[in-house]
DSSP file (Angstrom, degrees, kcal/mol; ACC not computed):
  #  RESIDUE AA STRUCTURE BP1 BP2  ACC     N-H-->O    O-->H-N    N-H-->O    O-->H-N    TCO  KAPPA ALPHA  PHI   PSI    X-CA   Y-CA   Z-CA
    1    1 A X              0   0    0      0, 0.0     2,-0.1     0, 0.0     0, 0.0   0.000 360.0 360.0 360.0 137.5    0.0    0.0    0.0
    2    2 A X    >   -     0   0    0      1,-0.1     3,-1.4     4,-0.1     0, 0.0  -0.427 360.0-117.7 -71.4 149.0    1.3    3.5   -0.9
    3    3 A X  T 3  S+     0   0    0      1,-0.3    -1,-0.1    -2,-0.1     0, 0.0   0.831 114.0  40.6 -60.8 -33.1    1.9    5.8    2.1
    4    4 A X  T 3  S+     0   0    0      2,-0.1     2,-0.4     0, 0.0    -1,-0.3   0.355  86.5 118.5 -95.9   5.9   -0.8    8.4    1.0
    5    5 A X    <   -     0   0    0     -3,-1.4   164,-0.0     1,-0.1     2,-0.0  -0.599  67.0-124.7 -74.2 122.5   -3.3    5.7   -0.1
    6    6 A X        -     0   0    0     -2,-0.4     2,-0.5     1,-0.1   164,-0.2  -0.359  18.8-126.5 -67.4 149.2   -6.5    6.1    2.0
    7    7 A X  E     -A  169   0A   0    162,-3.0   162,-2.7    -2,-0.0     2,-0.5  -0.845  19.1-125.3 -97.7 128.0   -7.7    3.0    3.8
    8    8 A X  E     +A  168   0A   0     -2,-0.5   160,-0.2   160,-0.2     3,-0.1  -0.614  33.0 171.5 -73.5 122.2  -11.3    1.9    3.2
    9    9 A X  E    S+     0   0A   0    158,-3.7     2,-0.4    -2,-0.5   159,-0.2   0.831  70.1  13.8 -97.4 -46.6  -13.1    1.6    6.5
   10   10 A X  E    S-A  167   0A   0    157,-1.3   157,-2.3     4,-0.0    -1,-0.4  -0.999  70.9-150.3-132.8 132.6  -16.7    1.1    5.3
   11   11 A X  E  >  -A  166   0A   0     -2,-0.4     4,-2.4   155,-0.2     5,-0.2  -0.360  40.2 -89.8 -90.6 179.7  -17.8    0.2    1.8
   12   12 A X  H  > S+     0   0    0    153,-0.5     4,-2.3     1,-0.2     5,-0.1   0.890 126.2  48.5 -59.4 -43.5  -21.1    1.2    0.2
   13   13 A X  H  > S+     0   0    0      1,-0.2     4,-2.0     2,-0.2    -1,-0.2   0.901 111.3  50.1 -66.0 -40.3  -23.0   -1.9    1.4
   14   14 A X  H  > S+     0   0    0      2,-0.2     4,-2.3     1,-0.2    -1,-0.2   0.883 109.6  51.9 -65.2 -37.7  -21.7   -1.5    4.9
   15   15 A X  H  X S+     0   0    0     -4,-2.4     4,-2.8     2,-0.2     5,-0.2   0.934 108.1  51.0 -62.9 -45.5  -22.8    2.1    4.9
   16   16 A X  H  X S+     0   0    0     -4,-2.3     4,-2.3     1,-0.2    -2,-0.2   0.890 110.3  50.2 -59.3 -38.9  -26.3    1.1    3.7
   17   17 A X  H  X S+     0   0    0     -4,-2.0     4,-2.3     2,-0.2    -1,-0.2   0.909 111.0  48.6 -64.6 -42.3  -26.4   -1.4    6.6
   18   18 A X  H  X S+     0   0    0     -4,-2.3     4,-2.7     2,-0.2    -2,-0.2   0.913 111.1  50.3 -64.1 -42.6  -25.4    1.3    9.1
   19   19 A X  H  X S+     0   0    0     -4,-2.8     4,-2.5     1,-0.2    -2,-0.2   0.913 110.8  49.1 -62.5 -42.9  -28.0    3.7    7.8
   20   20 A X  H  X S+     0   0    0     -4,-2.3     4,-2.1    -5,-0.2    -1,-0.2   0.914 111.8  48.7 -63.3 -42.5  -30.7    1.0    8.0
   21   21 A X  H  X S+     0   0    0     -4,-2.3     4,-2.2     2,-0.2    -2,-0.2   0.915 111.4  49.4 -64.7 -43.0  -29.7    0.2   11.6
   22   22 A X  H  X S+     0   0    0     -4,-2.7     4,-2.8     1,-0.2    -2,-0.2   0.916 109.2  53.3 -60.9 -42.4  -29.6    3.9   12.6
   23   23 A X  H  X S+     0   0    0     -4,-2.5     4,-2.5     1,-0.2    -2,-0.2   0.909 109.0  48.4 -60.5 -42.2  -33.1    4.3   11.0
   24   24 A X  H  X S+     0   0    0     -4,-2.1     4,-2.8     2,-0.2    -1,-0.2   0.891 111.0  50.7 -65.5 -38.4  -34.4    1.4   13.1
   25   25 A X  H  X S+     0   0    0     -4,-2.2     4,-2.1     2,-0.2    -2,-0.2   0.914 110.5  49.3 -64.2 -42.1  -32.9    2.9   16.3
   26   26 A X  H  X S+     0   0    0     -4,-2.8     4,-0.9     2,-0.2    -2,-0.2   0.932 112.6  48.0 -60.7 -45.5  -34.5    6.3   15.5
   27   27 A X  H >X S+     0   0    0     -4,-2.5     3,-0.9     1,-0.2     4,-0.5   0.932 110.4  51.2 -60.9 -47.0  -37.8    4.5   15.0
   28   28 A X  H 3< S+     0   0    0     -4,-2.8     3,-0.4     1,-0.2    -1,-0.2   0.865 113.7  44.5 -59.9 -37.3  -37.5    2.6   18.2
   29   29 A X  H 3< S+     0   0    0     -4,-2.1    -1,-0.2     1,-0.2    -2,-0.2   0.564 126.5  30.3 -84.5  -8.5  -36.8    5.7   20.2
   30   30 A X  H X< S+     0   0    0     -3,-0.9     3,-1.9    -4,-0.9    -2,-0.2   0.101  74.6 125.6-135.6  23.2  -39.5    7.8   18.6
   31   31 A X  T 3< S+     0   0    0     -4,-0.5    30,-0.1    -3,-0.4    -3,-0.1   0.730  76.0  53.1 -63.0 -22.4  -42.2    5.2   17.6
   32   32 A X  T 3  S+     0   0    0     -4,-0.1    -1,-0.3    -5,-0.1     2,-0.2   0.495  87.9 103.3 -90.0  -2.8  -45.0    7.2   19.5
   33   33 A X    <   -     0   0    0     -3,-1.9     3,-0.1     1,-0.1    29,-0.1  -0.520  65.6-145.2 -81.0 145.7  -44.2   10.5   17.7
   34   34 A X  S    S+     0   0    0      1,-0.2    29,-1.7    -2,-0.2     2,-0.3   0.755  80.1   1.5 -78.4 -23.9  -46.5   11.7   14.9
   35   35 A X  E     -c   63   0B   0     27,-0.2    59,-0.5    -5,-0.1     2,-0.3  -0.993  58.3-149.2-160.0 156.5  -43.6   13.2   12.9
   36   36 A X  E     -c   64   0B   0     27,-2.4    29,-2.7    -2,-0.3     2,-0.5  -0.940   9.1-148.5-126.9 152.8  -39.8   13.7   12.9
   37   37 A X  E     -cd  65  95B   0     57,-2.4    59,-2.8    -2,-0.3     2,-0.6  -0.973  11.1-161.0-122.2 115.7  -37.7   16.5   11.5
   38   38 A X  E     -cd  66  96B   0     27,-3.2    29,-2.8    -2,-0.5     2,-0.7  -0.863   2.5-165.7 -98.0 123.9  -34.3   15.5   10.1
   39   39 A X  E     -cd  67  97B   0     57,-2.7    59,-2.7    -2,-0.6     2,-0.4  -0.895   8.4-162.4-112.4 101.5  -31.9   18.4    9.8
   40   40 A X  E     -cd  68  98B   0     27,-2.6    29,-3.0    -2,-0.7     2,-0.3  -0.689  19.2-123.9 -88.3 133.1  -28.9   17.4    7.7
   41   41 A X  E   > -c   69   0B   0     57,-2.7     5,-1.5    -2,-0.4     4,-0.4  -0.590  46.2 -88.6 -75.0 133.1  -25.7   19.5    7.8
   42   42 A X  T   5S+     0   0    0     27,-3.1     3,-0.4    -2,-0.3     2,-0.4   0.024  98.9  23.0 -46.5 145.0  -24.8   20.7    4.4
   43   43 A X  T >>5S-     0   0    0      1,-0.2     4,-1.5     2,-0.1     3,-0.6  -0.792 133.7  -9.7  97.8-141.7  -22.5   18.3    2.4
   44   44 A X  H 3>5S+     0   0    0     -2,-0.4     4,-2.5     1,-0.2    -1,-0.2   0.754 130.2  65.0 -68.0 -23.9  -22.4   14.7    3.3
   45   45 A X  H 3>5S+     0   0    0     -3,-0.4     4,-2.0    -4,-0.4    -1,-0.2   0.895 103.8  46.4 -63.0 -39.4  -24.4   15.2    6.4
   46   46 A X  H <><S+     0   0    0     -5,-1.5     4,-2.3    -3,-0.6    -2,-0.2   0.889 110.6  52.3 -70.1 -38.3  -27.4   16.3    4.3
   47   47 A X  H  X S+     0   0    0     -4,-1.5     4,-2.2    -6,-0.2    -2,-0.2   0.918 109.9  49.6 -61.8 -42.6  -26.9   13.2    2.0
   48   48 A X  H  X S+     0   0    0     -4,-2.5     4,-2.6     1,-0.2    -2,-0.2   0.907 108.9  52.4 -61.5 -41.8  -26.9   11.0    5.1
   49   49 A X  H  X S+     0   0    0     -4,-2.0     4,-2.5     1,-0.2    -2,-0.2   0.883 108.1  51.5 -61.9 -38.4  -30.1   12.7    6.2
   50   50 A X  H  X S+     0   0    0     -4,-2.3     4,-2.4     2,-0.2    -1,-0.2   0.919 110.2  48.7 -62.6 -43.6  -31.7   12.0    2.8
   51   51 A X  H  X S+     0   0    0     -4,-2.2     4,-2.2     1,-0.2    -2,-0.2   0.915 112.6  47.8 -63.2 -43.4  -30.7    8.3    3.1
   52   52 A X  H  X S+     0   0    0     -4,-2.6     4,-3.1     2,-0.2     5,-0.2   0.891 109.5  53.7 -64.7 -39.5  -32.1    8.1    6.6
   53   53 A X  H  X S+     0   0    0     -4,-2.5     4,-2.3     2,-0.2    -2,-0.2   0.943 109.7  47.2 -60.3 -47.9  -35.3    9.8    5.5
   54   54 A X  H  X S+     0   0    0     -4,-2.4     4,-0.8     1,-0.2    -1,-0.2   0.919 114.5  47.3 -59.3 -43.7  -35.8    7.3    2.7
   55   55 A X  H >X S+     0   0    0     -4,-2.2     4,-1.0     1,-0.2     3,-0.8   0.923 111.8  49.4 -65.5 -45.0  -35.1    4.4    5.1
   56   56 A X  H 3X S+     0   0    0     -4,-3.1     4,-2.9     1,-0.2     3,-0.4   0.866 104.8  59.0 -63.0 -36.0  -37.5    5.8    7.8
   57   57 A X  H 3< S+     0   0    0     -4,-2.3    -1,-0.2     1,-0.2    -2,-0.2   0.756 106.8  48.6 -65.8 -22.8  -40.3    6.3    5.2
   58   58 A X  H << S+     0   0    0     -4,-0.8    -1,-0.2    -3,-0.8    -2,-0.2   0.720 124.1  27.2 -87.6 -21.2  -40.1    2.5    4.5
   59   59 A X  H  < S+     0   0    0     -4,-1.0     2,-0.3    -3,-0.4    -2,-0.2   0.670 109.7  65.5-113.8 -20.8  -40.2    1.3    8.1
   60   60 A X     <  -     0   0    0     -4,-2.9    -1,-0.1    -5,-0.2   -29,-0.0  -0.811  60.1-146.9-113.9 146.3  -42.0    3.9   10.2
   61   61 A X  S    S+     0   0    0     -2,-0.3    -1,-0.1   -30,-0.1    -4,-0.1   0.675  74.6  89.4 -80.6 -16.8  -45.6    5.1   10.1
   62   62 A X  S    S-     0   0    0     -6,-0.1   -27,-0.2     1,-0.1     2,-0.2  -0.326  84.1-103.3 -80.1 163.7  -44.8    8.7   11.1
   63   63 A X  E     -c   35   0B   0    -29,-1.7   -27,-2.4    -2,-0.1     2,-0.5  -0.576  28.6-152.2 -84.1 149.7  -44.0   11.5    8.7
   64   64 A X  E     -c   36   0B   0     -2,-0.2     2,-0.4   -29,-0.2   -27,-0.2  -0.985   6.4-164.4-126.3 121.8  -40.4   12.6    8.2
   65   65 A X  E     -c   37   0B   0    -29,-2.7   -27,-3.2    -2,-0.5     2,-0.4  -0.851  10.4-147.7-105.8 143.3  -39.5   16.1    7.1
   66   66 A X  E     +c   38   0B   0     -2,-0.4     2,-0.3   -29,-0.2   -27,-0.2  -0.930  17.0 176.5-118.2 131.9  -36.1   17.0    5.8
   67   67 A X  E     -c   39   0B   0    -29,-2.8   -27,-2.6    -2,-0.4     2,-0.5  -0.905  21.9-136.6-125.7 156.7  -34.1   20.2    6.2
   68   68 A X  E     -c   40   0B   0     -2,-0.3    16,-2.2   -29,-0.2     2,-0.6  -0.966  11.2-151.9-112.6 130.7  -30.7   21.3    5.2
   69   69 A X  E     -cE  41  83B   0    -29,-3.0   -27,-3.1    -2,-0.5     2,-0.6  -0.906  14.6-148.0-100.4 118.9  -28.5   23.3    7.6
   70   70 A X  E     + E   0  82B   0     12,-1.5    12,-0.5    -2,-0.6     2,-0.3  -0.770  36.0 135.6 -92.2 122.4  -26.1   25.6    5.7
   71   71 A X        -     0   0    0     -2,-0.6     2,-0.8    10,-0.1    -2,-0.0  -0.975  52.7-119.0-158.0 156.5  -22.8   26.3    7.4
   72   72 A X    >   -     0   0    0     -2,-0.3     3,-1.4     1,-0.1    -2,-0.0  -0.866  19.2-160.7 -99.5 108.2  -19.1   26.4    6.4
   73   73 A X  T 3  S+     0   0    0     -2,-0.8    -1,-0.1     1,-0.3    34,-0.1   0.678  88.0  58.7 -64.2 -17.8  -17.3   23.8    8.5
   74   74 A X  T 3  S+     0   0    0     -3,-0.0    -1,-0.3     3,-0.0     2,-0.2   0.664  81.6  99.4 -87.7 -16.8  -14.0   25.5    7.9
   75   75 A X    <   -     0   0    0     -3,-1.4     3,-0.1     1,-0.1    -3,-0.0  -0.521  65.7-147.5 -72.4 134.4  -15.0   28.9    9.4
   76   76 A X  S    S+     0   0    0     -2,-0.2     2,-0.4     1,-0.2    -1,-0.1   0.878  89.0  31.8 -69.0 -38.4  -13.7   29.3   13.0
   77   77 A X  S    S-     0   0    0     -3,-0.0     2,-0.4    33,-0.0    -1,-0.2  -0.985  82.0-146.9-123.2 129.5  -16.8   31.4   13.9
   78   78 A X        -     0   0    0     -2,-0.4     3,-0.1    -3,-0.1    -7,-0.0  -0.742   8.6-133.4 -97.0 139.1  -20.1   30.8   12.3
   79   79 A X        -     0   0    0     -2,-0.4    -1,-0.0     1,-0.2     2,-0.0  -0.254  64.3 -52.4 -69.4 177.3  -22.8   33.4   11.6
   80   80 A X        -     0   0    0      1,-0.1     2,-0.4    33,-0.1    -1,-0.2  -0.327  62.9-131.5 -56.1 126.5  -26.3   32.4   12.6
   81   81 A X        -     0   0    0     29,-0.3     2,-0.4    -3,-0.1   -10,-0.1  -0.690  29.4-176.7 -84.6 130.0  -27.0   29.0   11.2
   82   82 A X  E     -E   70   0B   0    -12,-0.5   -12,-1.5    -2,-0.4     4,-0.1  -0.952  25.7-115.7-127.0 146.5  -30.4   28.8    9.4
   83   83 A X  E     -E   69   0B   0     -2,-0.4     3,-0.3   -14,-0.2   -14,-0.2  -0.369  35.1-107.6 -72.0 161.3  -32.2   25.9    7.7
   84   84 A X  S    S+     0   0    0    -16,-2.2     2,-0.4     1,-0.3    -1,-0.1   0.688 118.4  44.7 -65.2 -17.1  -32.8   26.1    4.0
   85   85 A X  S >  S-     0   0    0    -17,-0.2     3,-1.8     1,-0.1    -1,-0.3  -0.782  70.8-178.9-124.9  86.6  -36.5   26.7    4.8
   86   86 A X  T 3  S+     0   0    0     -2,-0.4    -1,-0.1    -3,-0.3    -2,-0.1   0.650  73.0  71.1 -64.2 -15.3  -36.6   29.3    7.6
   87   87 A X  T 3  S+     0   0    0      2,-0.1    -1,-0.3    -4,-0.0     2,-0.2   0.559  70.5 114.0 -79.0  -6.3  -40.4   29.4    7.9
   88   88 A X    <   -     0   0    0     -3,-1.8     2,-0.6     1,-0.1    -5,-0.1  -0.462  63.5-138.1 -69.8 133.3  -40.5   25.9    9.4
   89   89 A X        -     0   0    0     -2,-0.2    -2,-0.1     1,-0.1    -1,-0.1  -0.829  17.5-173.5 -95.4 123.3  -41.7   25.9   13.0
   90   90 A X    >   +     0   0    0     -2,-0.6     3,-2.1    24,-0.1    31,-0.3   0.462  37.8 133.5 -93.2  -3.3  -39.8   23.6   15.3
   91   91 A X  T 3  S-     0   0    0      1,-0.3    29,-0.2    29,-0.1     3,-0.1  -0.258  84.3  -6.0 -56.6 127.5  -42.0   24.1   18.3
   92   92 A X  T 3  S+     0   0    0     27,-2.7     2,-0.3     1,-0.2    -1,-0.3   0.746 105.1 135.1  59.2  27.6  -42.9   20.7   20.0
   93   93 A X    <   -     0   0    0     -3,-2.1    28,-1.7    26,-0.1    29,-1.3  -0.732  61.4-123.0-102.0 153.4  -41.1   18.9   17.2
   94   94 A X  E     - f   0 122B   0    -59,-0.5   -57,-2.4    -2,-0.3     2,-0.5  -0.885  36.6-168.7 -90.7 117.6  -38.7   16.0   17.4
   95   95 A X  E     -df  37 123B   0     27,-2.7    29,-2.9    -2,-0.7     2,-0.5  -0.928  13.0-169.5-114.8 130.5  -35.5   17.2   15.7
   96   96 A X  E     -df  38 124B   0    -59,-2.8   -57,-2.7    -2,-0.5     2,-0.4  -0.966  12.1-151.3-120.0 114.7  -32.6   15.0   14.7
   97   97 A X  E     -df  39 125B   0     27,-2.9    29,-2.7    -2,-0.5     2,-0.4  -0.721  17.8-159.6 -84.9 130.9  -29.5   16.8   13.6
   98   98 A X  E     +df  40 126B   0    -59,-2.7   -57,-2.7    -2,-0.4     2,-0.3  -0.939  19.1 160.6-121.5 131.7  -27.5   14.6   11.1
   99   99 A X  E     - f   0 127B   0     27,-2.1    29,-0.9    -2,-0.4    30,-0.2  -0.953  40.2-126.1-141.0 163.3  -23.9   14.9   10.1
  100  100 A X  E    S+     0   0B   0     -2,-0.3    29,-2.4     1,-0.2    28,-0.7   0.933  91.1  21.2 -76.2 -46.1  -21.4   12.5    8.5
  101  101 A X  E     - f   0 129B   0     27,-0.2     2,-0.7    26,-0.1    -1,-0.2  -0.983  57.0-155.6-130.6 133.1  -18.6   12.7   11.1
  102  102 A X  E     + f   0 130B   0     27,-2.9    29,-3.0    -2,-0.4    30,-0.4  -0.935  34.8 149.0-101.5 112.2  -18.5   13.7   14.8
  103  103 A X  S    S-     0   0    0     -2,-0.7    30,-1.0    27,-0.2    -1,-0.1   0.766  77.6 -12.4-107.7 -80.1  -14.9   14.8   15.4
  104  104 A X  S    S-     0   0    0     30,-0.2    31,-2.6    28,-0.1    32,-1.8   0.651  87.5-116.9 -98.5 -18.6  -14.6   17.5   18.1
  105  105 A X  S  > S+     0   0    0     29,-0.2     4,-2.3    30,-0.2     5,-0.2   0.323  81.6 118.7  98.4  -6.2  -18.3   18.5   18.2
  106  106 A X  H  > S+     0   0    0      1,-0.2     4,-2.1     2,-0.2     5,-0.2   0.926  74.5  46.8 -60.3 -49.5  -17.7   22.0   17.0
  107  107 A X  H  > S+     0   0    0      1,-0.2     4,-2.2     2,-0.2    -1,-0.2   0.912 113.1  49.8 -61.0 -42.8  -19.8   21.7   13.8
  108  108 A X  H  > S+     0   0    0      2,-0.2     4,-1.0     1,-0.2    -1,-0.2   0.881 106.8  54.8 -66.3 -37.0  -22.7   20.1   15.8
  109  109 A X  H >< S+     0   0    0     -4,-2.3     3,-0.7     1,-0.2     4,-0.4   0.942 111.4  45.0 -60.0 -46.4  -22.6   22.8   18.4
  110  110 A X  H >< S+     0   0    0     -4,-2.1     3,-1.3     1,-0.2   -29,-0.3   0.893 109.7  55.9 -62.5 -39.1  -23.0   25.5   15.7
  111  111 A X  H 3< S+     0   0    0     -4,-2.2     3,-0.3     1,-0.3    -1,-0.2   0.650  96.4  64.7 -72.6 -13.9  -25.8   23.4   14.0
  112  112 A X  T XX S+     0   0    0     -4,-1.0     3,-1.7    -3,-0.7     4,-0.8   0.645  76.3  95.1 -80.3 -14.3  -27.9   23.3   17.1
  113  113 A X  H X> S+     0   0    0     -3,-1.3     3,-1.2    -4,-0.4     4,-0.6   0.858  78.2  52.5 -44.8 -52.9  -28.4   27.1   17.1
  114  114 A X  H 34 S+     0   0    0     -3,-0.3    -1,-0.3    -4,-0.2   -24,-0.1   0.733 112.7  46.2 -63.1 -18.9  -31.8   27.2   15.3
  115  115 A X  H X4 S+     0   0    0     -3,-1.7     3,-0.7    -4,-0.2     5,-0.4   0.544  95.1  73.0-101.0  -8.4  -33.3   24.8   17.7
  116  116 A X  H << S+     0   0    0     -3,-1.2    -1,-0.2    -4,-0.8    -2,-0.1   0.702  93.1  52.9 -82.8 -19.1  -32.2   26.2   21.0
  117  117 A X  T 3< S+     0   0    0     -4,-0.6     2,-0.4    -3,-0.1    -1,-0.2   0.345 103.7  66.8 -96.2   7.0  -34.5   29.2   21.1
  118  118 A X  S <  S-     0   0    0     -3,-0.7     2,-1.9   -28,-0.1   -29,-0.0  -0.969  90.4-113.5-127.5 140.5  -37.6   27.1   20.5
  119  119 A X        -     0   0    0     -2,-0.4   -27,-2.7   -27,-0.0     2,-0.1  -0.529  44.1-176.8 -75.9  86.4  -39.2   24.6   22.9
  120  120 A X        -     0   0    0     -2,-1.9   -26,-0.2    -5,-0.4     3,-0.1  -0.465  30.8-131.0 -78.3 155.9  -38.6   21.4   20.8
  121  121 A X  S    S-     0   0    0    -28,-1.7     2,-0.3   -31,-0.3   -27,-0.2   0.939  87.5  -4.5 -72.4 -47.7  -39.9   18.1   22.1
  122  122 A X  E     -f   94   0B   0    -29,-1.3   -27,-2.7     2,-0.0     2,-0.4  -0.990  58.0-159.3-144.2 147.2  -36.6   16.3   21.6
  123  123 A X  E     +f   95   0B   0     -2,-0.3     2,-0.3   -29,-0.2   -27,-0.2  -0.958  25.7 169.4-129.8 112.8  -33.3   17.3   20.1
  124  124 A X  E     -f   96   0B   0    -29,-2.9   -27,-2.9    -2,-0.4     2,-0.4  -0.764  24.0-138.6-123.1 165.2  -31.1   14.3   19.0
  125  125 A X  E     -f   97   0B   0     -2,-0.3    17,-2.0   -29,-0.2    16,-1.8  -0.986  12.9-172.6-129.0 135.0  -28.0   13.8   17.0
  126  126 A X  E     +fg  98 142B   0    -29,-2.7   -27,-2.1    -2,-0.4     2,-0.3  -0.994   9.5 172.0-126.6 133.7  -27.2   11.1   14.4
  127  127 A X  E     -fg  99 143B   0     15,-2.7    17,-1.5    -2,-0.4   -27,-0.2  -0.970  32.9-144.4-136.3 152.6  -23.8   10.6   12.8
  128  128 A X  E    S+     0   0B   0    -29,-0.9    17,-1.5   -28,-0.7     2,-0.4   0.899  92.6  28.3 -78.6 -43.9  -22.3    7.9   10.6
  129  129 A X  E     -fg 101 145B   0    -29,-2.4   -27,-2.9    15,-0.2     2,-0.6  -0.975  62.2-165.8-124.3 129.8  -18.8    8.1   12.1
  130  130 A X  E     -fg 102 146B   0     15,-2.6    17,-2.9    -2,-0.4   -27,-0.2  -0.965   3.2-171.1-111.6 115.6  -17.9    9.0   15.7
  131  131 A X        -     0   0    0    -29,-3.0    18,-0.9    -2,-0.6   -28,-0.1   0.499  32.3-127.7 -89.0  -4.8  -14.2    9.7   16.0
  132  132 A X  S    S+     0   0    0    -30,-0.4   -29,-0.1    16,-0.1   -28,-0.1   0.883  70.4 119.8  64.1  42.8  -14.0   10.0   19.8
  133  133 A X        -     0   0    0    -30,-1.0     2,-0.2   -31,-0.2    -1,-0.1  -0.425  41.2-178.2-128.4  59.1  -12.2   13.4   20.1
  134  134 A X        +     0   0    0      1,-0.2   -29,-0.2   -29,-0.1   -30,-0.2  -0.392  23.3 154.9 -68.5 129.6  -14.8   15.5   22.0
  135  135 A X        +     0   0    0    -31,-2.6     2,-0.3    -2,-0.2    -1,-0.2   0.457  70.0  50.9-118.1 -17.8  -13.8   19.1   22.7
  136  136 A X  S    S-     0   0    0    -32,-1.8     2,-2.6     2,-0.2    -1,-0.1  -0.869  97.6-103.2-120.3 153.6  -17.4   20.3   23.0
  137  137 A X  S    S+     0   0    0     -2,-0.3     2,-0.4    -3,-0.1   -32,-0.1  -0.334  79.6 118.5 -78.3  63.2  -20.2   18.9   25.2
  138  138 A X        +     0   0    0     -2,-2.6     2,-0.3   -34,-0.2    -2,-0.2  -0.994  36.2 178.5-129.7 133.4  -22.0   17.1   22.3
  139  139 A X        -     0   0    0     -2,-0.4     2,-0.4   -34,-0.0   -14,-0.1  -0.954  29.7-113.7-130.7 153.0  -22.6   13.4   21.9
  140  140 A X        -     0   0    0     -2,-0.3   -14,-0.2     1,-0.1     3,-0.1  -0.702  11.8-162.0 -87.9 135.1  -24.3   11.4   19.3
  141  141 A X  S    S+     0   0    0    -16,-1.8     2,-0.4    -2,-0.4   -15,-0.2   0.788  87.2  35.5 -78.2 -30.8  -27.6    9.6   20.1
  142  142 A X  E    S+g  126   0B   0    -17,-2.0   -15,-2.7  -116,-0.0     2,-0.4  -0.990  71.9 179.1-129.8 124.9  -27.2    7.5   17.0
  143  143 A X  E     -g  127   0B   0     -2,-0.4   -15,-0.2   -17,-0.2     3,-0.1  -0.982  20.9-165.7-128.3 135.4  -23.8    6.3   15.7
  144  144 A X  E    S-     0   0B   0    -17,-1.5     2,-0.3    -2,-0.4   -15,-0.2   0.879  80.9  -3.6 -80.5 -41.3  -23.1    4.1   12.6
  145  145 A X  E     -g  129   0B   0    -17,-1.5   -15,-2.6   -18,-0.2     2,-0.5  -0.969  59.7-142.3-156.6 131.9  -19.5    3.4   13.5
  146  146 A X  E     -g  130   0B   0     -2,-0.3     2,-0.4   -17,-0.2   -15,-0.2  -0.868  23.6-177.3 -98.2 130.7  -17.1    4.4   16.3
  147  147 A X        -     0   0    0    -17,-2.9     2,-0.6    -2,-0.5    -2,-0.0  -0.951  18.2-148.5-134.8 111.6  -13.6    4.9   15.1
  148  148 A X        +     0   0    0     -2,-0.4     2,-0.3   -16,-0.0   -16,-0.1  -0.699  32.9 165.9 -80.5 122.8  -10.7    5.8   17.3
  149  149 A X        -     0   0    0    -18,-0.9     2,-0.2    -2,-0.6     6,-0.0  -0.819  37.5-104.8-130.1 167.4   -8.2    7.9   15.4
  150  150 A X    >   -     0   0    0     -2,-0.3     3,-0.7     1,-0.1   -17,-0.0  -0.506  37.7-109.4 -85.0 165.7   -5.3   10.2   16.1
  151  151 A X  T 3  S+     0   0    0      1,-0.2    -1,-0.1    -2,-0.2   -18,-0.0   0.748 117.8  53.9 -67.6 -22.4   -5.7   13.9   15.8
  152  152 A X  T 3  S+     0   0    0      2,-0.1    -1,-0.2    18,-0.0     2,-0.1   0.637  89.3  94.1 -88.5 -14.1   -3.6   13.9   12.6
  153  153 A X    <   -     0   0    0     -3,-0.7     2,-0.4    16,-0.0    -4,-0.1  -0.432  64.8-144.4 -78.1 155.0   -5.6   11.4   10.7
  154  154 A X        -     0   0    0     -2,-0.1    16,-3.0     2,-0.0     2,-0.5  -0.967   4.0-154.9-122.4 134.7   -8.4   12.4    8.4
  155  155 A X  E     -B  169   0A   0     -2,-0.4     2,-0.5    14,-0.2    14,-0.2  -0.943  10.3-166.1-108.9 125.6  -11.7   10.6    7.8
  156  156 A X  E     -B  168   0A   0     12,-2.9    12,-3.1    -2,-0.5     2,-0.5  -0.953   2.3-163.0-113.7 126.1  -13.4   11.2    4.5
  157  157 A X  E     -B  167   0A   0     -2,-0.5     2,-0.6    10,-0.2    10,-0.2  -0.936   4.2-171.2-108.1 124.9  -17.0   10.1    4.0
  158  158 A X  E     +B  166   0A   0      8,-3.0     8,-2.1    -2,-0.5    -2,-0.0  -0.954  26.9 141.7-118.9 111.2  -18.2    9.9    0.4
  159  159 A X        +     0   0    0     -2,-0.6    -1,-0.1     6,-0.2     6,-0.1   0.660  64.9  59.9-116.9 -31.0  -22.0    9.3    0.1
  160  160 A X  S    S+     0   0    0      1,-0.1     2,-0.6     4,-0.1    -2,-0.1   0.554  93.4  70.2 -81.7  -8.0  -23.0   11.4   -3.0
  161  161 A X    >>  -     0   0    0      1,-0.1     4,-1.1     2,-0.0     3,-0.7  -0.911  64.6-163.5-114.7 104.0  -20.7    9.6   -5.5
  162  162 A X  T 34 S+     0   0    0     -2,-0.6     3,-0.2     1,-0.2    -1,-0.1   0.816  89.1  53.1 -58.9 -33.2  -22.0    6.0   -6.1
  163  163 A X  T 34 S+     0   0    0      1,-0.2    -1,-0.2  -151,-0.0  -151,-0.1   0.842 121.3  29.5 -71.4 -33.0  -18.7    4.9   -7.6
  164  164 A X  T <4 S+     0   0    0     -3,-0.7    -2,-0.2     2,-0.1    -1,-0.2   0.309  82.1 148.9-108.6   5.8  -16.6    6.0   -4.6
  165  165 A X     <  +     0   0    0     -4,-1.1  -153,-0.5    -3,-0.2     2,-0.3  -0.151  34.3  89.6 -49.5 125.7  -19.2    5.6   -1.9
  166  166 A X  E    S-AB  11 158A   0     -8,-2.1    -8,-3.0  -155,-0.2     2,-0.5  -0.954  74.5 -91.7 168.5 175.6  -17.3    4.7    1.3
  167  167 A X  E     -AB  10 157A   0   -157,-2.3  -158,-3.7    -2,-0.3  -157,-1.3  -0.986  42.3-168.8-116.9 126.0  -15.6    5.9    4.5
  168  168 A X  E     -AB   8 156A   0    -12,-3.1   -12,-2.9    -2,-0.5     2,-0.5  -0.909  13.7-152.0-122.0 142.5  -11.8    6.4    4.1
  169  169 A X  E      AB   7 155A   0   -162,-2.7  -162,-3.0    -2,-0.4   -14,-0.2  -0.950 360.0 360.0-112.5 130.2   -9.1    6.9    6.7
  170  170 A X              0   0    0    -16,-3.0   -15,-0.2    -2,-0.5    -1,-0.1   0.343 360.0 360.0-134.2 360.0   -6.0    8.8    5.6
């Protein structure tokens, strides 16, 4: 193996299995709810939210609404994070914020902004990969895969490209 060659951690089929398992866990923890709102963080987090929405629609009787949260993960300080449809009312809703990787928790802390000023019924977090490097007080309620990494390693999640779909460690 070449030194810069990424290592495949999860292939496309394994990702689909993880998504299905997360969807069942979400259903089990929210089976009495009339509806869920999945808020996917722009990029692969939103693609993961789309996959979870499709899966939930096949197994659960409740309605699932999908939002995109726009933010720039590279910015040190975020302006106010807003969903792609600001007119949506979160009051008394079950909201699940979805992202591809939980690394330090910084992105998830910023993405919770729109839901903290409204009395939501539940606020949960779902991630495909949890890297176990918490710097912020955020934990995932639903995890596809826990991966202990060093601070210098990089995890790349590819969901939107069917040919390259996978989780890679570099």
